N, C-alpha and C positions, 0 to 999 in steps of 0.2 A: 504493500500500500504506500509506503514511503517513497518508493521509486515512481509510482504513479503521480503522487503529489508533486514531486520534483519536476517531472515532465510537464505537468499542467502549469507550474510556475514559469517554466522556460517558454511555453507557448504564450502565456499572458504577457511575459516580458517583451517578446517580439511583437505581439499584437499592440501593446501599449506604444511601442515605437512607431507602429503603422499609422497612428493618428498624425504624428508629426510628418512622416514621409508622405502621407496622403495630402496633407496641407501643402507640402512643397510641390507635389505632382499636379495638384489641381490648378496651380498657377501656370502650368505648361500645357495641359490638356483639358478638353471639355469633359464633364463628369461621366456621361454614358459611354462615349468612345474609350475613355480611360478605363472604366470598369470592364468593357468588352475586351480590350487588348490584354489586360491583366488576366482575365478569365481564359482567354485563348492560350496564353503562355502556361497557365496553371494546368489546363486540360491536356495540352500536348505533353507536358512533363508527366502527368499522372498516367496518361494512356501509354506513353513509351515505357514507363516503369512496369505497368501492368502487363504489357506485351512481353517484355524480356523476362519477367518473373512468372509468366504464364498463370496469371491470376484471374483471367476472365471466366465468368460463369453465367449460366442461364438464369433468368429470373422469371417468376410466375406473374400472372396478371395483377395479383394484389400488391406484390412488391413493386411492380411497374407503376401502379397508380400512386403509391407512396413516393416513389422516386420522382415522378412528375411534380407532385406537390412540393417535395423538398427542393427540387431544382428551381421551381417558380418562386417559392417563399425564401429559401435560404440563400439562393444565388442571385436570381434576377432582381427580385424586389430589394433584397438586402444590400447588394452592391450598388444599385442605382440610388437608393436612399442615402447610403453612406457617403458617396462622393458628391451627390447633390447637396447634402447637408454641409459638407466641408467647404463649399463655396462661400458661405456666409457665416459659418460657425467656427470659432477657434478650436484648436485641438483639445485643450483642457475641458472646455464646456462639452464638447462631443464625448470625451471620456467620462465625464460626470453622468451624462444621460445614459450611456451604455452601461454604467455601473448599476443601473436599476435592473439589469438583466438577471442577476442571481435571484432576486425576489420573484420576478415574473416567471423565470424558469422553474423555480422551486414550487410555486403555486400550480403551474401547468403540469409539472411532473406529478404532483399530488392528485390532481384531478384526473389526468389521462393515463398515467402510468402507475398510479396507486403507490407512489413512493412517499415516504414519511417526511413531512415538513415539520421538523422539531422546533421546540422553543429555543434551543441553542442556535439553530440556523437563523431563526427570526431575530434573536438578540444580536448575533454576529452581523447580520445584514444591517440592522439599525446603527450599530456602532461604526461599521465601515462606511455607511452613507453619511454619517456625521463627519467622519474623516474626509470624505470626498468633498464636502462643502468647504472644509478648511483648506484642502489642496487647491481648489479652484480660487479660493481667496474671497469668496462672496457668498452670501446666504441665499441669493435668488438667481434664477436664470431668466433673462428677458425672452419673452415669447417672440418668435420670428419664424419665417418659412424654413430656415436652416435647422432650427430647433425641432420643428415638426418632422422634418426628414429624419433627424437623428432619433426621435422617438419611434418612428417607423422602422428604422434600422435595428433598434433595440428589440422591438416586438418581433420582427421577422427572425432575428438571430435566436431569440428565446424559443420561438416556435420551431425553428429548424432543429434545435437540439432534441425536441420531443420526437419529431419525425425520425431523426437519426437514431435515437435510442430504440424506437420501435422497429426500425429496419434492421438494426444489428442483432435483433433477437433471432432473425432468420438468415441474414446475409453477413459475410465477413465485412468488418468495418472498412478495410482498405478498398475493396471493390465497390462498396456502397458510396464511399467518398468519390471514387473515380466516376461512377455513373451519374451521381447527383451533380457534380461539378460540370460534367460534359453536357448534361441535359440543360442546366442553367445557362451555359455558354451558348448553346444552340438557340435558346429562347432570346437571349440578349443581343446576339449578333445582328439580326435583322433590325431591331430597334435602334441600334447604334448607327446604322447606315442612314437613318433618317436625320441624324444630327450632323451629317457631313463626313467626309473622309478624314482619316488621320494623316497629318502631314509629316514627312520624314525629316523636316527641317528643324525639329526640336533639338535641344542641346543633348549631347552625348550622355552627360551625367543623368539626365532625365530618363533616357531610354534604359540605361543600366539599372537605375533605381527601380524603374517600372518592372523590368523583367526579373531582376533579383528578388524584389519583394513579392512578386507573384509566385515564384517557385518556392521561396523559403517560407513566407508567412501564410500564403493561401494553400500551397501544395503540401510541403513537409509538415508544417504545424497543424494543418487540417487533418492529416493522416494520424499524427500523434494524438491530437485532441479526441478525435472520434474513437480511437482505440481505447483510450482511458475512460471514456464514457461507459464502456462495458464493465470496467473494473470498479469505478467509484460511484456510478450513477449520475444522471443528468443534474439533479439538484446540488449534489456535493461539488461536482466539477464547476458549476456555474458560480459558486461562491468565490472562486479564485479570480473571477473577472473584476472583483473589487480592487485588485492590485493595479489595474490598467491606468487610472489617473495618476498614481504615484510614478509609474514608469514614464508616462507621457510628460510629466513635470520635469523629470531628470533629463530625458532626451531633448525636450524643448530647450532646457537650459544649455545643454551641451552643443546643440546644433544651431539654435536660433537666438541664444543669449537671453532667454526668458528668465526674469528674476525669480529666485526662490526665497520666500519669506519664512519667518519663524512660524507663523500660523500654518503655513503649508507643510512645514516639516512636522509639526504636531499632528496635522491631519494625516500625513503619511503613516505615522505611528498608529493612529486609530484605525486606518485601513488594514494594516497588517494585523493589528490586534483583533479586529473584527473577523478576519478570515480564520485566525487561530481559535477564537472562541467558537465559531461555527463548526470547526473540525475537531474540537476537543473531545476526546473519548476517555471516560472514567475507567481506570484500570480496576479490574476485580481481583480480589485476593485469591490466591490458589486454593483449591478445594482442600488440600491437605492441611492448610493452616486452620481450617475450621473443625477438623476432626481430632479427637483425642489420640494421643500416642498409643500405639499398640504395645501390649505387655509381651515381652519376649520370654 
């Protein structure tokens, strides 16, 4: 279990960086074409890996319907909303809104997957959300179109975790990720063409960042995350998403020079504390300790 938690933290660390990288890329590309190109790169990487690893498998009609739903919600809608939101929303505010995902995912998992939403998970979520507001440095988020898109991105991400958890009951997590990403890409590609063609005249660093983030953050991290959902459950995995604003704050400081304040540092501590509270498990005493010693 400890290994699974370490892998989840690694994924969240890279995804937290993705807010800053996305803010940089959105200055170079339009939102929907940017999402489409990233998904094409991710899909090609996953398909190539699946081909060489001989992981392809047939799916039944029921799994096919779930894959279509996952591709539409978790890929098409999520990526479109995410990059559209970043046009007018700063990275830390976006990370704040996405940090509501653990609560939403936990509730959805309790309703649709019959997973337990414990008081510790609720308490940890509340503590972490308080820390999120400290990290952002303000107690409110101004309503705007960008904020609305980010809420949609949060809701679609939470919903996709439920679809993924359901699919991995019957299918391998790897091939589920491959199929779902490819389906979403096929759905998004025609929509992106309506926004106009992608010009090759963009800066080289932008192309490298686009392709690299697609393969690492969407491809590799997606595979790792979906595999660990089978181990720890959707609700528990989602709790680690509270770490994203903390990572976004650090990466924003390193790359964009965003100032880090003392309240934000305190907030980061609350975020980490909230995750630890939600995952805390009380150790039971060994059975032998409760039994009287045998007479020899």
